[in-house]
Every structure is written in structure tokens, then in C-alpha cells.
LUMRO-123372 format. One record per residue (C-alpha): residue number from 1; x, y, z. Coordinates in steps of 0.5 Angstrom, whole numbers, always signed. Layout:
# LUMRO-123372
<site seq="NUM" xx="X" yy="Y" zz="Z"/>
...
//
This chain:
# LUMRO-123372
<site seq="1" xx="+214" yy="+212" zz="+143"/>
<site seq="2" xx="+213" yy="+215" zz="+149"/>
<site seq="3" xx="+216" yy="+222" zz="+147"/>
<site seq="4" xx="+210" yy="+226" zz="+146"/>
<site seq="5" xx="+209" yy="+227" zz="+153"/>
<site seq="6" xx="+216" yy="+226" zz="+156"/>
<site seq="7" xx="+214" yy="+220" zz="+160"/>
<site seq="8" xx="+219" yy="+215" zz="+163"/>
<site seq="9" xx="+218" yy="+208" zz="+163"/>
<site seq="10" xx="+216" yy="+207" zz="+170"/>
<site seq="11" xx="+211" yy="+212" zz="+169"/>
<site seq="12" xx="+208" yy="+209" zz="+163"/>
<site seq="13" xx="+208" yy="+202" zz="+167"/>
<site seq="14" xx="+205" yy="+205" zz="+173"/>
<site seq="15" xx="+199" yy="+208" zz="+169"/>
<site seq="16" xx="+199" yy="+201" zz="+165"/>
<site seq="17" xx="+198" yy="+197" zz="+171"/>
<site seq="18" xx="+193" yy="+202" zz="+174"/>
<site seq="19" xx="+189" yy="+201" zz="+167"/>
<site seq="20" xx="+190" yy="+193" zz="+168"/>
<site seq="21" xx="+187" yy="+193" zz="+175"/>
<site seq="22" xx="+181" yy="+197" zz="+173"/>
<site seq="23" xx="+180" yy="+192" zz="+167"/>
<site seq="24" xx="+181" yy="+186" zz="+172"/>
<site seq="25" xx="+176" yy="+189" zz="+177"/>
<site seq="26" xx="+171" yy="+191" zz="+171"/>
<site seq="27" xx="+171" yy="+184" zz="+169"/>
<site seq="28" xx="+170" yy="+181" zz="+176"/>
<site seq="29" xx="+164" yy="+186" zz="+177"/>
<site seq="30" xx="+161" yy="+183" zz="+171"/>
<site seq="31" xx="+163" yy="+176" zz="+172"/>
<site seq="32" xx="+162" yy="+175" zz="+179"/>
<site seq="33" xx="+157" yy="+180" zz="+182"/>
<site seq="34" xx="+158" yy="+182" zz="+189"/>
<site seq="35" xx="+154" yy="+185" zz="+194"/>
<site seq="36" xx="+156" yy="+191" zz="+198"/>
<site seq="37" xx="+159" yy="+189" zz="+205"/>
<site seq="38" xx="+160" yy="+192" zz="+212"/>
<site seq="39" xx="+167" yy="+193" zz="+214"/>
<site seq="40" xx="+170" yy="+196" zz="+220"/>
<site seq="41" xx="+169" yy="+203" zz="+218"/>
<site seq="42" xx="+161" yy="+201" zz="+218"/>
<site seq="43" xx="+160" yy="+203" zz="+211"/>
<site seq="44" xx="+158" yy="+199" zz="+205"/>
<site seq="45" xx="+164" yy="+198" zz="+200"/>
<site seq="46" xx="+164" yy="+194" zz="+194"/>
<site seq="47" xx="+171" yy="+191" zz="+191"/>
<site seq="48" xx="+171" yy="+198" zz="+187"/>
<site seq="49" xx="+170" yy="+202" zz="+193"/>
<site seq="50" xx="+176" yy="+198" zz="+196"/>
<site seq="51" xx="+180" yy="+199" zz="+190"/>
<site seq="52" xx="+179" yy="+207" zz="+190"/>
<site seq="53" xx="+180" yy="+207" zz="+198"/>
<site seq="54" xx="+187" yy="+203" zz="+197"/>
<site seq="55" xx="+189" yy="+207" zz="+191"/>
<site seq="56" xx="+188" yy="+214" zz="+194"/>
<site seq="57" xx="+191" yy="+212" zz="+201"/>
<site seq="58" xx="+197" yy="+209" zz="+197"/>
<site seq="59" xx="+198" yy="+216" zz="+194"/>
<site seq="60" xx="+198" yy="+219" zz="+200"/>
<site seq="61" xx="+203" yy="+214" zz="+203"/>
<site seq="62" xx="+208" yy="+215" zz="+198"/>
<site seq="63" xx="+207" yy="+223" zz="+198"/>
<site seq="64" xx="+208" yy="+223" zz="+206"/>
<site seq="65" xx="+214" yy="+218" zz="+205"/>
<site seq="66" xx="+217" yy="+223" zz="+200"/>
<site seq="67" xx="+216" yy="+229" zz="+204"/>
<site seq="68" xx="+218" yy="+226" zz="+211"/>
<site seq="69" xx="+223" yy="+220" zz="+210"/>
<site seq="70" xx="+230" yy="+219" zz="+207"/>
<site seq="71" xx="+229" yy="+212" zz="+206"/>
<site seq="72" xx="+228" yy="+209" zz="+199"/>
<site seq="73" xx="+222" yy="+209" zz="+196"/>
<site seq="74" xx="+221" yy="+201" zz="+195"/>
<site seq="75" xx="+220" yy="+201" zz="+203"/>
<site seq="76" xx="+213" yy="+206" zz="+202"/>
<site seq="77" xx="+211" yy="+201" zz="+196"/>
<site seq="78" xx="+212" yy="+195" zz="+202"/>
<site seq="79" xx="+208" yy="+199" zz="+206"/>
<site seq="80" xx="+202" yy="+200" zz="+201"/>
<site seq="81" xx="+202" yy="+193" zz="+200"/>
<site seq="82" xx="+201" yy="+192" zz="+207"/>
<site seq="83" xx="+195" yy="+198" zz="+207"/>
<site seq="84" xx="+192" yy="+195" zz="+201"/>
<site seq="85" xx="+192" yy="+188" zz="+204"/>
<site seq="86" xx="+188" yy="+191" zz="+210"/>
<site seq="87" xx="+183" yy="+195" zz="+206"/>
<site seq="88" xx="+181" yy="+189" zz="+202"/>
<site seq="89" xx="+181" yy="+185" zz="+209"/>
<site seq="90" xx="+177" yy="+189" zz="+214"/>
<site seq="91" xx="+174" yy="+195" zz="+210"/>
//
């Protein structure tokens, strides 16, 4: 099923989770409209903005972890979860 692009199951699961997250946030934006809020960065952000900041920052955290650390990657995922919680709370 995934042979056409030589995907592994973890890669397919990653993109499926991203797609599900985007669909969830789209549903939330339609069902529960949100006014932008001013966070610690002093810029107005919505849920979608904070999701984008989280995904972008998490990508950089994982890349830095791969390049600079010899520890298992799941520790980077824990760091990304903490980063995401901080972004959604304070940004």
C-alpha cells in the first residue's frame, strides 16, 4: 500500500497525525471561532498560528537533537511536547 513512495509506517503515521490535527483545528475554528489573543511575544495569534509555531519549532528541535545529541529521539519528542504546551499557553 505504501510502496509507491517507499514510506515507512512511522512516516505515514506522522503525516496522518498532522493531517488529523489540521482537520481538528479546522473543525474547531468553524465550530468555536476564536478572537486573536496577545501573548508573551506581543503578537496576536490564533489557534492555527500557535499550531504552526509549534510544528515549526518542533521540527527544529528534532533536527537539532539529531545533529547534536546521541540520545534516543523519544527524548526530543518529550521536549517537543513541553514546547507545544508552552506555546499554546503563553504565545
